[in-house]
C-alpha positions in Angstrom: -36.1 16.5 -111.7 -36.4 17.5 -115.2 -37.5 13.4 -115.7 -40.4 13.8 -113.2 -41.4 18.0 -114.7 -41.3 16.0 -117.9 -43.4 12.9 -117.1 -46.2 15.3 -115.4 -46.4 17.5 -118.2 -46.6 14.6 -120.3 -49.6 12.6 -118.1 -50.5 16.3 -118.7 -51.2 16.7 -122.0 -52.6 13.2 -122.3 -55.3 14.7 -119.5 -56.7 16.8 -121.8 -56.4 14.4 -124.8 -58.4 11.9 -123.2 -61.5 14.3 -122.6 -61.2 15.4 -125.5 -60.9 19.1 -124.3 -58.6 21.8 -125.9 -55.7 22.5 -123.7 -55.5 26.0 -123.5 -53.4 28.4 -124.8 -50.8 30.7 -123.3 -51.5 34.0 -122.9 -48.6 35.4 -125.3 -50.4 32.7 -127.3 -53.5 33.8 -127.7 -51.7 37.6 -127.8 -50.0 36.4 -131.2 -53.3 35.2 -132.9 -55.5 38.0 -132.0 -52.5 40.0 -134.1 -52.4 37.6 -136.5 -56.2 38.4 -137.2 -55.8 41.8 -137.1 -52.8 42.2 -140.4 -55.0 39.5 -142.2 -56.9 41.5 -144.8 -60.8 41.0 -145.1 -63.5 41.6 -147.5 -66.7 41.4 -146.4 -70.7 41.7 -147.1 -73.0 44.0 -145.0 -76.6 44.7 -144.8 -78.9 45.7 -142.6 -81.8 48.9 -142.1 -81.4 52.1 -142.2 -84.3 55.2 -140.1 -84.1 58.6 -142.0 -85.1 61.5 -141.8 -83.3 65.6 -142.3 -82.4 68.6 -140.6 -81.7 71.4 -141.6 -78.6 72.9 -140.2 -79.1 75.7 -138.9 -83.2 76.0 -137.4 -83.0 73.5 -134.9 -87.1 73.1 -135.2 -86.8 72.2 -138.7 -87.0 68.6 -138.8 -89.0 65.3 -140.7 -91.0 62.1 -140.0 -88.5 59.3 -139.8 -88.3 56.6 -142.8 -87.2 53.4 -143.2 -85.1 51.9 -145.6 -82.1 49.1 -146.2 -78.8 48.9 -147.6 -76.4 46.2 -148.4 -73.0 46.2 -150.3 -69.4 45.4 -149.6 -67.3 45.7 -147.6 -63.2 45.9 -147.2 -60.2 45.9 -144.4 -57.2 47.3 -145.0 -54.4 47.3 -142.2 -52.4 49.9 -141.5 -50.7 49.9 -138.3 -52.0 48.1 -135.5 -54.6 49.3 -134.2 -55.8 51.2 -137.2 -57.0 49.6 -140.5 -58.7 51.2 -143.5 -62.2 50.2 -144.3 -63.7 51.3 -147.5 -67.1 50.7 -148.4 -69.1 50.5 -151.7 -73.3 50.6 -150.4 -76.4 50.5 -152.0 -78.6 52.8 -149.7 -82.4 53.9 -149.4 -82.8 57.4 -147.9 -86.0 60.1 -147.3 -88.8 61.3 -144.9 -92.2 62.1 -144.3 -93.3 65.2 -143.6 -97.3 66.4 -142.7 -98.6 69.7 -144.1 -102.0 71.3 -144.3 -102.9 69.7 -147.9 -101.8 66.5 -146.8 -98.7 64.1 -146.4 -95.5 63.7 -148.4 -93.0 60.9 -148.4 -89.4 61.1 -150.5 -87.4 58.0 -150.7 -84.2 58.1 -152.6 -81.8 55.3 -153.9 -78.4 56.7 -153.2 -75.0 55.1 -153.5 -72.7 55.4 -150.7 -69.2 54.7 -150.5 -67.7 55.0 -147.2 -63.6 56.1 -146.6 -63.7 55.2 -143.2 -60.6 54.7 -140.3 -61.4 51.5 -138.5 -60.1 51.4 -134.9 -59.3 48.0 -132.5 -59.8 49.1 -129.0 -60.1 46.2 -127.7 -60.5 42.6 -128.9 -64.2 42.3 -130.2 -65.0 46.4 -130.4 -63.7 48.5 -132.9 -64.7 52.3 -133.5 -64.7 54.4 -137.3 -64.8 57.3 -138.6 -64.8 59.3 -141.8 -66.0 60.9 -145.1 -68.3 59.6 -147.5 -69.3 59.8 -150.6 -73.0 59.5 -151.8 -74.5 59.6 -155.2 -78.0 59.9 -156.3 -79.7 57.0 -158.4 -83.4 57.9 -157.8 -86.1 59.3 -156.1 -89.9 58.5 -155.9 -92.2 61.4 -153.9 -95.1 60.3 -152.6 -98.3 63.0 -151.8 -101.6 61.8 -150.2 -104.0 64.5 -149.4 -106.0 61.9 -147.0 -108.7 61.1 -149.8 -107.6 57.7 -151.4 -105.6 60.5 -153.6 -101.9 59.8 -154.5 -99.9 61.3 -156.8 -95.9 59.7 -157.1 -93.6 61.3 -159.2 -90.0 59.6 -159.8 -86.5 60.7 -161.3 -83.7 59.0 -162.1 -79.8 60.7 -162.1 -76.4 59.7 -163.9 -74.8 60.4 -161.2 -74.3 63.8 -162.1 -75.7 64.2 -158.3 -73.2 63.6 -155.3 -72.8 64.5 -151.6 -70.3 64.9 -149.0 -71.6 63.2 -145.5 -69.8 61.9 -142.5 -70.0 58.4 -140.6 -69.1 57.9 -136.9 -69.9 54.0 -135.5 -69.2 51.2 -134.1 -68.9 47.5 -134.4 -69.2 44.6 -131.8 -67.8 41.3 -133.2 -70.3 38.1 -132.3 -68.0 35.5 -133.8 -64.7 35.9 -136.0 -66.5 36.1 -139.4 -70.1 38.2 -137.8 -70.4 41.3 -136.5 -72.8 43.6 -135.2 -73.0 47.4 -136.6 -74.6 50.4 -135.7 -73.7 53.7 -137.9 -74.7 57.5 -137.7 -74.2 59.2 -141.0 -75.2 62.9 -141.7 -75.0 64.8 -145.0 -72.7 67.5 -144.7 -73.8 69.6 -148.1 -77.5 70.7 -148.7 -79.3 68.8 -150.7 -80.8 72.1 -152.2 -78.8 75.4 -154.0 -82.4 77.0 -153.5 -82.3 79.4 -151.5 -86.3 79.4 -150.7 -86.5 75.9 -149.7 -84.7 74.5 -145.9 -81.5 73.7 -146.1 -82.1 70.0 -145.6 -79.6 67.2 -145.0 -80.1 63.7 -144.2 -79.5 62.3 -141.4 -79.5 58.5 -141.0 -79.3 55.6 -138.7 -77.8 52.3 -139.6 -78.4 49.1 -137.7 -77.4 46.0 -139.5 -74.8 43.0 -139.6 -71.6 42.5 -141.2 -70.1 39.4 -142.8 -66.7 39.2 -143.2 -64.5 36.8 -145.5 -60.5 35.8 -145.1 
């Protein structure tokens, strides 16, 4: 019986070799491979589009129109304990809003350096969930005003990192393959952007959609 079983296994292996088909890995082997992939620290690049506007935390009737921007930067993935890892990032991100007033259209576009400090949970193979705080530093702001009569005025302000905020981030990731991930995020400021009591207590809210590329 031992001789017959050994011969049968050899014929099985030769059959896959002749056909050029890889022999299916046992369930335990595939599980171990996923586990080993999780424990490898990863560095990557991410980029995509932002859809942002502003809201007032205390007035649900206050909101502004959405404008599009973009984000790009570095990502890191440091395993802690399966299925949890620490996923910090450094991103350049454009945010802003558009508002229609009685005097015309006002648009503000602001550039930020965002540093998300995220907890990442691999819920199932190929799908993860992230949540955590984000440090946000303003680098520059451009305000554009159009009164509707081809008269546009612009003003630009540069900052030296002296204006910063804290945001909250939540999102999901879908692995398209081992090195490419489809990312969706939502972020909202936890601090108001103006201390002037006459101005609305407005906060940026941003919906992000992009791709992440991981290198191991």
